[in-house]
C-alpha positions as CSV (number, residue, x, y, z in Angstrom):
1,M,115.4,110.8,109.8
2,F,113.4,107.6,110.5
3,P,109.9,107.5,110.7
4,L,108.3,105.7,113.9
5,Y,104.6,106.5,113.4
6,D,102.3,109.4,112.0
7,D,99.1,110.7,113.5
8,N,97.0,110.3,110.7
9,P,94.0,108.1,111.3
10,T,92.4,105.6,108.9
11,R,88.9,104.8,108.2
12,G,89.3,101.3,108.0
13,F,91.9,98.3,108.3
14,A,94.7,98.6,105.8
15,F,94.0,94.9,104.2
16,V,96.1,95.4,101.2
17,T,99.1,97.1,103.0
18,V,99.1,94.1,105.5
19,L,98.8,91.6,102.6
20,I,101.8,93.0,100.4
21,I,103.8,93.0,103.8
22,A,102.9,89.3,104.4
23,L,103.9,88.6,100.7
24,N,107.2,90.1,101.0
25,A,107.8,88.1,104.3
26,A,106.5,84.8,102.6
27,A,109.1,85.6,99.7
28,W,111.8,86.5,102.3
29,L,111.1,83.0,104.6
30,F,110.2,80.4,101.8
31,A,112.2,81.6,98.5
32,Q,115.2,83.4,99.9
33,G,115.8,81.1,102.9
34,A,115.6,84.1,105.3
35,G,119.0,85.3,104.3
36,S,120.5,81.9,104.3
37,E,122.8,80.6,101.1
38,P,122.6,79.3,98.5
39,A,118.5,80.2,98.6
40,L,119.4,83.9,98.9
41,T,122.0,84.2,95.9
42,H,119.7,81.7,93.8
43,S,116.5,83.9,94.4
44,V,118.2,87.3,93.7
45,C,119.8,85.7,90.7
46,V,116.4,84.1,89.3
47,F,114.0,86.9,90.5
48,G,115.9,90.0,90.8
49,L,115.9,92.3,87.8
50,I,119.2,92.4,85.9
51,P,119.1,95.4,83.3
52,G,121.6,94.3,80.7
53,E,119.7,90.6,80.9
54,L,116.3,92.2,80.7
55,L,117.3,94.1,77.7
56,G,119.7,91.2,76.2
57,R,122.6,93.3,76.3
58,L,124.4,90.6,78.2
59,R,125.5,87.1,76.7
60,P,123.8,84.2,78.5
61,G,126.1,82.0,80.3
62,T,127.9,85.1,81.5
63,A,129.1,84.8,85.2
64,I,128.3,87.8,87.4
65,E,130.4,87.7,90.7
66,L,128.4,89.1,93.5
67,G,130.8,88.2,96.3
68,P,133.3,85.5,97.3
69,D,132.6,82.3,95.8
70,I,129.1,83.6,94.8
71,N,128.2,84.2,91.3
72,C,125.1,84.7,89.2
73,V,124.9,83.2,85.7
74,I,123.1,85.5,82.9
75,G,120.2,83.6,81.4
76,H,117.5,84.7,78.7
77,P,115.6,87.7,79.3
78,N,112.6,87.0,81.8
79,W,109.9,89.5,81.4
80,W,108.5,88.9,84.9
81,T,111.6,90.2,86.6
82,P,110.6,93.9,87.3
83,F,107.5,92.6,88.9
84,T,109.5,89.5,91.1
85,S,112.1,91.9,91.8
86,M,109.8,93.9,94.0
87,F,109.5,91.0,96.7
88,M,113.0,90.1,96.9
89,H,115.4,91.4,99.4
90,G,118.9,91.4,100.0
91,G,119.1,91.2,104.1
92,W,117.3,91.3,107.2
93,F,117.7,95.3,107.7
94,H,116.8,95.5,103.8
95,I,113.1,94.2,104.2
96,I,112.7,95.1,107.6
97,G,113.2,98.6,106.9
98,N,111.0,98.7,103.7
99,M,108.1,97.0,105.3
100,W,108.1,99.6,108.1
101,F,108.4,102.4,105.7
102,L,105.2,100.6,103.8
103,W,103.3,100.2,107.0
104,V,103.7,103.9,108.2
105,F,102.7,105.5,105.0
106,G,101.0,102.8,103.2
107,N,97.7,102.6,105.4
108,N,96.9,105.9,104.7
109,V,97.3,106.0,101.0
110,E,95.3,102.8,100.8
111,D,92.6,104.3,102.6
112,A,92.5,107.3,100.5
113,M,92.7,105.5,97.2
114,G,90.4,102.0,98.0
115,Q,91.8,98.7,97.9
116,A,91.7,98.3,94.4
117,R,92.9,101.2,93.1
118,F,95.8,100.9,95.7
119,V,97.0,97.5,94.3
120,I,97.4,98.7,90.8
121,F,98.9,101.9,92.1
122,Y,101.6,100.2,94.0
123,V,102.3,97.8,91.3
124,L,102.7,100.8,88.5
125,C,105.2,102.5,91.1
126,G,107.0,99.5,91.2
127,L,107.3,98.7,87.8
128,A,108.0,102.5,87.0
129,A,110.8,102.2,89.8
130,A,112.5,99.3,87.9
131,A,112.2,100.9,84.6
132,T,113.9,103.9,85.9
133,Q,116.8,102.4,87.2
134,V,116.9,100.1,83.5
135,F,117.1,103.3,81.8
136,M,119.8,104.8,83.8
137,S,121.9,101.6,83.9
138,P,120.8,99.6,80.8
139,A,124.1,97.5,80.6
140,S,124.2,96.6,84.3
141,A,124.9,92.9,85.2
142,L,124.0,93.4,88.9
143,P,120.8,92.3,90.2
144,M,118.2,94.7,91.7
145,V,115.9,93.8,94.3
146,G,113.6,95.2,96.9
147,A,110.3,96.7,97.4
148,S,111.7,100.4,98.0
149,G,110.9,101.7,94.6
150,A,107.2,100.8,95.0
151,I,107.2,102.1,98.5
152,G,108.7,105.4,97.1
153,G,105.8,105.7,95.2
154,V,103.7,105.3,98.1
155,M,105.6,108.0,99.8
156,G,105.2,110.4,97.0
157,A,101.4,110.0,97.0
158,Y,101.5,110.4,101.0
159,A,103.6,113.8,100.5
160,I,100.9,115.0,97.8
161,R,97.9,113.8,99.6
162,F,98.8,114.4,103.5
163,P,101.6,117.1,103.6
164,N,100.9,118.6,106.8
165,A,100.3,115.2,108.5
166,R,102.9,114.7,111.6
167,V,105.3,112.3,111.8
168,M,107.2,111.0,114.7
169,T,110.9,111.0,113.5
170,L,113.9,109.2,115.3
171,I,116.8,111.8,114.4
172,L,120.4,110.3,114.9
173,L,123.5,112.6,114.9
174,G,126.3,110.2,116.0
175,F,125.6,109.4,119.6
176,F,122.8,111.9,120.0
177,S,119.3,110.9,119.4
178,R,115.7,112.4,119.8
179,T,112.5,112.1,118.4
180,V,110.7,115.0,117.2
181,W,107.5,115.5,115.3
182,V,107.8,116.8,111.6
183,S,105.5,117.7,108.9
184,A,105.4,114.7,106.4
185,W,106.4,117.0,103.5
186,V,109.7,117.7,105.7
187,M,110.1,114.0,106.3
188,L,109.4,112.8,102.8
189,G,111.4,116.0,101.1
190,Y,114.4,115.2,103.1
191,W,114.2,111.4,102.0
192,F,114.0,112.2,98.4
193,F,116.5,114.8,98.5
194,L,119.0,112.4,100.0
195,Q,117.9,109.8,97.2
196,F,118.7,112.3,94.4
197,L,122.1,113.2,96.5
198,G,122.9,109.2,96.3
199,A,122.0,109.0,92.8
200,L,124.4,111.7,91.1
201,P,127.4,109.8,91.8
202,A,125.8,106.8,89.8
203,L,125.0,108.8,86.9
204,G,126.8,106.7,83.8
205,S,128.0,104.0,86.3
206,D,126.8,100.2,86.3
207,E,128.8,99.5,89.6
208,G,126.6,98.1,92.6
209,G,125.1,99.9,95.4
210,V,121.6,101.4,96.4
211,A,119.5,101.7,93.5
212,F,118.7,105.5,94.1
213,W,117.2,106.1,90.8
214,A,114.5,103.4,91.0
215,H,113.5,105.1,94.2
216,I,113.5,108.5,92.6
217,G,111.3,107.0,89.9
218,G,108.9,105.3,92.2
219,F,108.4,108.5,94.3
220,A,107.8,110.5,90.9
221,A,105.3,107.8,89.9
222,G,103.7,107.9,93.2
223,V,103.2,111.8,92.9
224,V,101.9,111.6,89.2
225,L,99.4,108.7,89.8
226,Q,98.1,110.0,92.9
227,L,96.9,113.0,90.9
228,I,95.6,110.8,88.2
229,L,94.1,108.1,90.6
230,G,92.8,110.3,93.2
231,G,90.3,109.0,96.0
232,R,88.4,110.0,99.0
233,G,88.5,113.2,100.8
234,N,90.9,114.0,103.8
235,F,90.7,112.4,106.7
236,A,90.1,113.6,110.6
237,G,93.3,115.6,111.8
238,Q,94.0,117.2,108.1
239,D,91.9,120.3,108.8
240,D,92.7,121.2,112.4
241,D,95.3,123.5,113.8
242,R,98.1,120.8,114.5
243,R,101.3,121.6,112.6
244,A,104.7,120.3,112.9
245,I,108.0,121.8,111.5
């Protein structure tokens, strides 16, 4: 299931959400060369989060092979990589998918929390996601990049705040596709379930792939922080009789 848009109105312009999208786009274009080499590999190695490097478990100077003739050289721990990794991506589909999810769900969460609290919330979710991945793979030599952990937090907050909001969702089953309205709790619950299924085979493994534990950690942080930070009341459309499956 892929979310296209929701029917959840906002009270104002989602300035912070748009700013975060703009910062990710700027990082992709200027720091990562829009996916071109050697800028992409250099940005991932320097600004990505490498758990074993951050915790000092890897010897500086160790070369990590990311692909044919593409290597990362382990350096000294850099405390800023849990933050900078939130703005790095591995490819066009990676950044476009992340930014689309952020736009669909971020504007309502920002509107509910207010801009200042949303900034704090977003950064904390991203850091919680990074911490979860590091905890689960402390010796990993592979860089972790992407905004999906922080966005997972946004989705967790949305699921708590607007469980009955309707989300227009694209369903793809082989050559069959259709769009259908579903409740936010169905859409986001399905997403979380997929992350959990994907994370199970990665238990105790330092191999590459999707950082499922970061997604789970970000989502959980979003649920908890939404309950702590709170925000303004529900919006129009949340108290009517419209419901989706």
